[in-house]
LOBAMAR-427713 format. One record per residue: residue number from 0; z, y, x of N, C-alpha, C, O in turn. Coordinates in steps of 0.02 Angstrom, whole numbers. Atoms other than C-alpha are relative to their C-alpha. Example, Ala and Ser with C-alpha at 12.3 -4.5 7.8 and 13.67 -1.06 7.14 Angstrom:
# LOBAMAR-427713
n;n.w;n.v;n.u;ca.w;ca.v;ca.u;c.w;c.v;c.u;o.w;o.v;o.u
0;0;-59;45;390;-225;615;0;60;45;33;59;97
1;-3;-59;-42;357;-53;684;37;55;-39;45;110;-14
//
This chain:
# LOBAMAR-427713
n;n.w;n.v;n.u;ca.w;ca.v;ca.u;c.w;c.v;c.u;o.w;o.v;o.u
0;-6;72;9;5703;5657;4797;-35;-36;57;-81;-8;88
1;33;40;-50;5656;5520;4919;-71;-15;-21;-86;-21;-80
2;69;18;14;5472;5480;4934;-5;-74;-19;36;-115;2
3;15;68;19;5402;5322;4855;58;-34;-37;75;-91;-23
4;-48;29;47;5537;5296;4724;-36;-7;-67;-62;-60;-84
5;37;1;64;5462;5342;4555;-75;-12;12;-107;-46;-27
6;71;7;-15;5289;5352;4636;-20;-73;9;-78;-92;-4
7;15;71;-10;5301;5167;4677;-26;-33;-64;-68;-78;-61
8;20;30;64;5280;5127;4491;-75;7;-13;-105;-36;-45
9;70;-14;16;5106;5203;4487;-43;6;63;-100;28;60
10;36;-8;-63;5055;5198;4670;-67;-37;-1;-119;-8;16
11;63;38;0;4926;5060;4649;-49;26;-52;-110;21;-42
12;44;-30;50;4858;5144;4493;-41;56;29;-102;59;20
13;35;-58;-26;4815;5304;4584;-35;-13;67;-74;28;90
14;33;17;-63;4761;5216;4744;-56;-51;-11;-76;-85;36
15;50;51;14;4631;5108;4657;-69;17;30;-115;-24;25
16;63;-18;-32;4493;5202;4749;0;-16;75;-50;-6;109
17;-5;16;-71;4554;5144;4920;-33;-69;12;-16;-117;-22
18;36;64;-11;4439;5007;4991;40;-49;42;21;-65;98
19;-43;45;-38;4577;4888;5043;-36;-61;26;-25;-82;83
20;36;60;-21;4461;4738;5049;-43;15;62;-44;-25;109
21;42;-19;-57;4342;4828;5167;42;14;62;24;-6;118
22;-44;-13;-57;4485;4888;5277;25;-65;30;29;-72;91
23;-25;64;-25;4552;4711;5290;-56;-40;34;-43;-75;84
24;56;32;-35;4379;4645;5334;-8;31;69;-22;-5;118
25;4;-34;-64;4376;4775;5472;55;-24;47;42;-39;106
26;-55;25;-41;4547;4722;5535;-13;-71;23;-3;-87;82
27;15;69;-18;4495;4540;5531;-53;-3;54;-47;-43;101
28;53;-1;-51;4338;4579;5630;27;19;69;10;-12;119
29;-28;-21;-64;4437;4671;5764;46;-54;29;47;-65;89
30;-44;53;-24;4565;4531;5774;-39;-60;26;-21;-89;77
31;42;56;-23;4430;4399;5788;-30;14;68;-38;-31;109
32;27;-19;-66;4356;4495;5935;50;-16;55;31;-28;113
33;-53;14;-49;4523;4466;6021;22;-73;-2;70;-92;31
34;-17;70;5;4527;4283;5975;60;-14;-45;89;-68;-43
35;-58;7;44;4665;4312;5846;-25;-19;-70;-44;24;-110
36;25;26;64;4616;4202;5699;56;-28;-44;44;-46;-101
37;-57;24;38;4789;4147;5644;63;26;35;59;67;81
38;-63;-21;-32;4973;4171;5688;32;59;-36;9;81;-88
39;-40;-53;30;5100;4307;5651;-32;68;9;-51;87;64
40;25;-69;0;5038;4481;5604;51;43;-37;77;22;-89
41;-45;-47;33;5148;4630;5560;-38;56;-33;-79;89;-2
42;25;-57;37;5098;4753;5425;56;52;-2;105;43;-38
43;-52;-51;-8;5200;4908;5471;-12;56;-50;-62;91;-46
44;10;-47;54;5226;5021;5321;-43;-32;-54;-93;-4;-75
45;42;42;43;5161;4888;5202;-5;24;-72;-50;4;-108
46;2;-25;69;5201;4981;5040;5;-56;-51;49;-98;-47
47;-1;51;53;5161;4875;4887;-32;-65;21;-38;-111;-19
48;23;64;-27;5086;4741;4999;-71;-20;-16;-88;-79;-8
49;68;20;18;4905;4747;4943;-38;-26;61;-69;-79;57
50;35;22;-60;4836;4735;5120;35;-61;30;3;-105;58
51;-38;57;-26;4975;4614;5170;-24;-64;-34;-34;-115;-1
52;22;59;37;4920;4493;5033;-71;-20;19;-86;-79;25
53;69;15;-18;4736;4507;5078;-3;-34;69;-39;-82;79
54;-1;30;-67;4773;4470;5261;30;-70;-1;10;-113;38
55;-28;67;7;4881;4322;5210;-53;-49;-26;-56;-106;-4
56;53;42;26;4733;4254;5111;-52;-16;52;-89;-65;46
57;47;13;-55;4630;4266;5270;28;-50;51;-6;-67;99
58;-28;53;-41;4747;4141;5351;53;21;50;74;-19;91
59;-52;-23;-46;4874;4248;5443;69;-8;-31;77;-5;-92
60;-70;2;22;5063;4227;5433;26;71;2;36;100;56
61;-12;-72;4;5114;4398;5372;73;18;-6;113;-15;-39
62;-65;-34;8;5269;4505;5392;-16;71;-23;-58;105;6
63;8;-69;23;5279;4667;5294;64;39;8;117;16;-14
64;-58;-43;-9;5397;4807;5342;-11;66;-36;-64;97;-28
65;4;-65;33;5431;4960;5234;72;25;-12;118;-15;-18
66;-67;-27;11;5578;5078;5206;12;21;-73;62;52;-88
67;-8;-15;71;5552;5095;5017;15;-64;-38;-28;-108;-44
68;-19;59;40;5646;4967;4913;-45;-6;-61;-64;-61;-81
69;41;1;60;5543;5016;4761;-69;-28;14;-96;-67;-25
70;66;26;-18;5379;4982;4850;4;-75;16;-40;-114;-5
71;-7;71;-17;5442;4815;4919;14;-43;-61;-8;-100;-64
72;-11;37;62;5503;4761;4747;-67;-18;-33;-77;-74;-57
73;66;13;29;5324;4778;4685;-38;-50;44;-72;-94;18
74;33;47;-46;5258;4689;4841;23;-71;-13;-17;-118;-17
75;-27;67;11;5374;4541;4811;-19;-27;-69;-32;-87;-76
76;17;23;67;5337;4534;4625;-72;-23;-5;-89;-65;-46
77;71;15;3;5150;4523;4659;-23;-50;52;-82;-65;57
78;18;44;-55;5155;4403;4805;10;-73;-18;66;-94;-35
79;-4;72;9;5115;4219;4783;-1;-35;68;4;-96;72
80;7;28;-67;5099;4195;4971;68;-2;34;116;31;13
81;-61;6;-39;5232;4150;5097;5;58;48;-3;49;109
82;-3;-62;-39;5254;4329;5158;73;21;7;111;21;-42
83;-68;-26;-13;5414;4393;5238;-1;76;-5;-34;109;35
84;-5;-73;7;5453;4569;5176;69;23;24;120;-7;6
85;-62;-26;-29;5585;4670;5270;8;73;-18;-37;113;-7
86;-16;-69;16;5668;4830;5209;27;33;64;86;26;79
87;-19;-31;-63;5670;4928;5372;-40;64;11;-97;70;-11
88;34;-60;-22;5626;5099;5441;-42;-18;61;-18;-52;106
89;43;18;-56;5478;5084;5560;26;28;66;6;4;120
90;-29;-26;-62;5576;5189;5686;54;-44;28;75;-35;85
91;-56;42;-22;5709;5054;5697;-12;-73;-18;36;-112;-20
92;10;68;26;5625;4893;5641;17;-53;53;12;-41;113
93;-18;56;-42;5681;4726;5711;-33;-63;-27;-32;-76;-87
94;29;64;18;5591;4560;5711;37;-56;36;76;-44;82
95;-33;57;-31;5648;4385;5756;-33;-21;65;-4;-58;104
96;37;16;-61;5518;4372;5893;-63;43;2;-69;91;-36
97;61;-39;-7;5348;4438;5946;-53;-23;-49;-49;-77;-78
98;56;15;44;5188;4443;5845;-65;10;38;-67;43;90
99;65;-4;-34;5005;4427;5892;-32;69;-7;-68;92;37
100;30;-66;12;4957;4595;5817;43;38;-50;80;8;-90
101;-32;-46;48;5026;4744;5721;-54;47;-25;-95;71;13
102;42;-54;25;4930;4857;5605;42;46;-45;91;24;-75
103;-35;-50;40;4986;5016;5517;-54;43;-33;-87;83;0
104;57;-30;36;4866;5081;5383;23;56;-47;83;70;-53
105;-12;-50;52;4851;5219;5252;42;59;26;87;82;-9
106;-33;-57;-32;4912;5359;5370;76;-4;-2;110;48;-5
107;-73;8;2;5088;5287;5367;33;34;60;88;60;54
108;-30;-29;-60;5118;5350;5545;5;76;-5;46;106;30
109;-6;-73;9;5090;5530;5488;67;18;-32;87;76;-30
110;-66;-13;29;5257;5513;5396;53;6;54;110;27;39
111;-46;-10;-56;5340;5512;5567;-11;70;26;-65;86;52
112;13;-71;-6;5366;5697;5592;23;32;66;32;93;69
113;-11;-29;-66;5409;5718;5777;-30;-46;52;-36;-106;42
114;30;40;-54;5331;5662;5940;50;-50;28;31;-106;45
115;-51;45;-26;5496;5586;5997;6;-62;-45;13;-118;-21
116;-7;56;47;5506;5479;5840;-61;-45;0;-55;-106;-4
117;59;43;0;5326;5421;5845;-6;-38;65;-32;-94;67
118;-3;37;-63;5348;5375;6028;46;-60;-7;30;-114;19
119;-45;56;9;5496;5266;5978;-32;-55;-41;-20;-114;-28
120;37;51;39;5385;5179;5849;-48;-37;46;-50;-99;44
121;48;32;-46;5252;5146;5981;36;-47;49;12;-101;64
122;-38;41;-47;5384;5079;6100;24;-64;-33;23;-118;-3
123;-21;60;37;5451;4960;5967;-59;-47;-11;-53;-108;-3
124;60;41;10;5275;4900;5927;-16;-37;65;-29;-97;64
125;15;30;-65;5243;4870;6111;49;-57;16;30;-109;42
126;-53;49;-14;5408;4776;6125;-10;-65;-39;3;-120;-13
127;6;59;42;5368;4658;5981;-70;-32;0;-82;-80;-37
128;65;31;-7;5188;4621;6029;2;-56;52;36;-51;102
129;12;51;-51;5141;4460;6118;-33;34;61;-63;87;54
130;37;-26;-58;5077;4489;6295;-74;9;-16;-107;-37;-41
131;69;-19;15;4909;4578;6277;-14;3;-75;-72;2;-95
132;9;-5;72;4939;4590;6089;-33;66;-19;-37;112;21
133;41;-56;24;4842;4715;5984;37;40;-54;69;12;-98
134;-27;-47;50;4900;4868;5886;-58;40;-28;-94;73;8
135;53;-37;35;4781;4941;5757;32;45;-52;72;23;-93
136;-29;-46;48;4826;5097;5660;-48;57;-15;-95;70;24
137;39;-60;16;4751;5248;5573;46;59;-9;105;52;-25
138;-37;-63;10;4806;5429;5565;-46;51;-34;-107;52;-22
139;36;-58;26;4753;5580;5462;-9;50;56;35;57;99
140;16;-46;-54;4672;5712;5571;22;72;-16;32;88;-75
141;-12;-71;13;4714;5898;5592;-53;31;-45;-38;73;-87
142;53;-26;43;4545;5933;5512;15;-13;-74;6;31;-115
143;-14;16;70;4597;5844;5352;55;45;-28;48;70;-84
144;-55;-42;25;4760;5941;5337;-22;73;-7;-5;105;-57
145;19;-71;2;4683;6110;5377;-55;16;-49;-54;67;-83
146;60;-16;39;4518;6097;5285;-2;-31;-69;-31;-2;-115
147;6;35;63;4542;5973;5144;63;0;-42;59;-3;-104
148;-63;-2;38;4726;5979;5096;28;71;-3;37;99;-57
149;-21;-70;-6;4789;6149;5158;50;18;-55;96;-20;-69
150;-46;-22;53;4877;6248;5020;-35;-6;-68;-42;43;-105
151;35;13;62;4786;6169;4875;44;-40;-49;95;-69;-30
152;-33;40;52;4842;6090;4712;-50;-50;-28;-106;-32;-44
153;41;53;26;4773;5925;4651;34;-30;-62;95;-29;-67
154;-28;31;61;4795;5840;4483;-46;-56;-24;-107;-54;-13
155;38;55;29;4741;5680;4399;35;-25;-62;96;-30;-64
156;-27;22;64;4764;5619;4222;-27;-69;-17;-87;-78;-23
157;18;67;23;4764;5436;4173;37;-14;-65;83;22;-83
158;-32;17;64;4812;5354;4009;73;-18;10;116;-1;-31
159;-68;24;-12;4967;5276;4086;43;50;37;105;48;32
160;-38;-46;-41;5017;5418;4201;-43;58;22;-105;54;23
161;35;-58;-27;4972;5589;4269;41;27;59;101;14;64
162;-37;-31;-54;5017;5685;4426;-27;69;15;-85;84;3
163;18;-65;-29;5016;5861;4497;25;-1;72;84;-12;85
164;-15;2;-72;5011;5870;4688;-10;71;27;-67;95;32
165;3;-67;-29;5053;6040;4761;10;-6;75;63;-27;99
166;1;11;-72;5011;6041;4946;12;65;39;-12;118;20
167;-14;-57;-44;5074;6156;5084;-5;-23;72;30;-70;92
168;9;19;-70;5018;6146;5265;18;58;45;-11;112;40
169;-19;-50;-50;5103;6242;5405;-34;-17;65;-16;-65;99
170;40;16;-59;4978;6249;5547;40;4;65;27;-33;112
171;-39;-9;-61;5105;6308;5676;43;-62;16;44;-85;73
172;-42;58;-11;5224;6161;5652;-38;-66;-8;-17;-118;15
173;38;60;14;5090;6039;5596;28;-41;-57;6;-96;-70
174;-32;37;55;5200;5989;5448;-38;12;-65;-52;69;-84
175;32;-3;65;5114;5950;5285;49;-25;-53;74;-81;-49
176;-45;18;55;5221;5950;5128;-39;-5;-64;-80;39;-79
177;28;0;67;5165;5892;4959;54;-18;-50;89;-68;-45
178;-48;8;55;5272;5910;4805;-36;-34;-58;-85;-8;-85
179;33;42;49;5227;5776;4681;40;-2;-65;98;-21;-66
180;-30;5;67;5264;5790;4495;-38;-54;-38;-99;-51;-46
181;29;58;34;5235;5629;4399;20;-1;-73;77;15;-90
182;-14;11;71;5223;5597;4213;-19;-72;-15;-78;-89;-19
183;11;72;7;5243;5410;4183;17;-21;-71;71;-6;-96
184;-10;21;68;5224;5331;4012;52;-55;-4;47;-106;30
185;-53;49;12;5379;5238;3954;8;-7;-75;41;33;-108
186;1;8;73;5355;5171;3779;-48;50;-31;-106;54;-13
187;42;-49;35;5291;5309;3665;-2;67;36;-42;110;19
188;-8;-66;-31;5340;5451;3781;-13;-4;75;-18;-58;105
189;9;-5;-72;5311;5511;3958;64;28;31;94;76;5
190;-57;-26;-38;5453;5536;4083;-26;38;60;-76;19;90
191;20;-43;-56;5442;5669;4217;43;-15;61;104;-19;57
192;-34;14;-63;5485;5632;4399;-28;47;54;-84;70;49
193;22;-41;-56;5475;5734;4559;18;-33;66;71;-63;74
194;-11;25;-68;5458;5682;4741;-27;51;49;-73;89;34
195;24;-43;-54;5435;5776;4904;-20;-44;59;20;-84;83
196;25;39;-55;5329;5701;5042;-16;46;59;-40;102;50
197;13;-39;-61;5314;5762;5222;-38;-43;50;-19;-99;64
198;38;32;-53;5184;5715;5350;-10;51;57;0;111;49
199;13;-44;-57;5140;5784;5521;-70;-12;27;-93;-69;32
200;66;3;-31;4971;5823;5597;7;-7;75;40;35;107
201;0;10;-72;4948;5755;5773;-70;4;28;-118;-21;-2
202;65;0;-34;4806;5792;5892;-12;-69;29;35;-106;43
203;18;64;-29;4713;5642;5959;27;-5;72;50;-58;92
204;-26;0;-69;4764;5691;6137;74;-17;1;97;-54;45
205;-72;14;3;4948;5687;6087;12;-74;-13;54;-105;19
206;-8;71;16;4932;5514;6010;-17;-44;60;19;-93;73
207;20;40;-58;4842;5446;6163;52;4;56;67;-46;88
208;-52;-8;-50;4974;5517;6279;63;-40;-17;93;-71;27
209;-60;36;21;5116;5442;6177;-10;-76;5;36;-112;23
210;15;71;-8;5031;5271;6175;6;-20;73;33;-74;89
211;-5;15;-72;5018;5278;6364;73;-2;22;93;-46;60
212;-71;0;-17;5202;5324;6378;35;-63;-25;83;-87;6
213;-30;60;29;5244;5175;6268;-22;-64;35;3;-118;20
214;22;58;-38;5153;5059;6388;-61;-35;-27;-76;-91;-8
215;60;30;28;4995;5027;6288;-63;32;26;-63;91;45
216;66;-24;-22;4813;5045;6336;-46;5;-60;-51;-43;-99
217;46;-9;56;4688;5116;6211;-65;-36;14;-97;-26;66
218;61;39;-7;4542;4999;6184;-57;29;-40;-116;16;-26
219;53;-29;41;4448;5098;6051;26;52;-47;83;50;-69
220;-15;-53;48;4446;5252;5940;-61;9;-44;-117;15;-20
221;57;-1;46;4340;5264;5784;11;48;-58;67;67;-76
222;0;-42;60;4295;5374;5637;16;-44;-60;-26;-80;-85
223;-21;42;56;4395;5293;5499;-7;-74;16;3;-94;73
224;8;72;-10;4362;5108;5475;-73;-16;11;-105;-52;-27
225;68;12;-20;4194;5110;5561;1;-15;75;54;-20;105
226;6;7;-73;4130;5081;5738;-30;62;31;-51;61;89
227;26;-64;-25;4072;5262;5755;56;38;34;114;33;14
228;-51;-40;-34;4163;5379;5874;27;55;-45;-8;77;-91
229;-27;-56;40;4278;5514;5802;-44;62;4;-73;76;56
230;38;-62;4;4192;5674;5747;47;58;-13;106;49;-28
231;-42;-59;13;4255;5852;5728;24;2;-72;78;28;-86
232;-19;0;70;4258;5826;5540;24;-68;-24;23;-82;-84
233;-29;64;21;4334;5652;5541;65;14;-38;106;54;-16
234;-61;-8;39;4469;5641;5408;54;-50;21;114;-37;13
235;-45;53;-19;4546;5481;5474;-27;-31;65;-87;-43;71
236;20;32;-62;4543;5404;5648;38;-66;6;98;-69;-4
237;-30;66;-12;4574;5220;5683;2;-12;76;-48;-2;111
238;-11;11;-71;4644;5175;5854;21;-72;12;62;-99;-25
239;-18;68;-20;4655;5005;5937;30;4;70;-2;29;116
240;-35;-2;-64;4781;4985;6079;25;-69;17;33;-112;-26
241;-21;66;-24;4839;4839;6185;65;4;39;76;51;78
242;-60;7;-40;5007;4787;6253;-19;-17;72;-64;-57;84
243;20;6;-69;5001;4796;6443;49;-37;44;44;-35;106
244;-48;38;-40;5145;4687;6497;69;33;-3;76;93;11
245;-68;-26;8;5331;4708;6467;29;20;68;86;44;71
//
């Protein structure tokens, strides 16, 4: 089954431990450093729009792009702000003009499973950024896939829903597969759903090379949403890059 169909119904339930407010404060701080306090911002891979809505509340004119209709339905249902949501694949997204900044959070870029495809995403981002515009994104690290996910099984039980996550990581190809079985309460009973998700592990050197090929200059690399440099055991790396002129 396609990813983020049934899972969309309970995505926010199981992601309630993600510090979205803190991440948005971090994004706002980085944007303010660049003098970007308003204007158009693109949330690439916006999902259910939680971060999109927070950034809109901070005064930005937000565009959210995602390729899951189910996730966008939830985003639109929960949005009271004037946010433009677009159902598009990030490898082929189109905007009406340029934006001051683009961000891509929650390891969305790891769902792009080849170097050629992630390069095309970077090139599109570069194309739709204002001159000297800023691109902020995070990626899961090889360390996280090899040491923390690997070939493990995870499970969580909530009153409204439960899941079993069976993970498989192929170190040679860098492909991480997780088979997700969901039990979602519908009335008095639970319905069972299955989804298959695929991500790819990229080395930091590869990401930096692809950004350069796309015409962007890296301005900073950090351990997660901090100002500390990446470590060998970093689980997530945040990268800030700049458009260098069309």
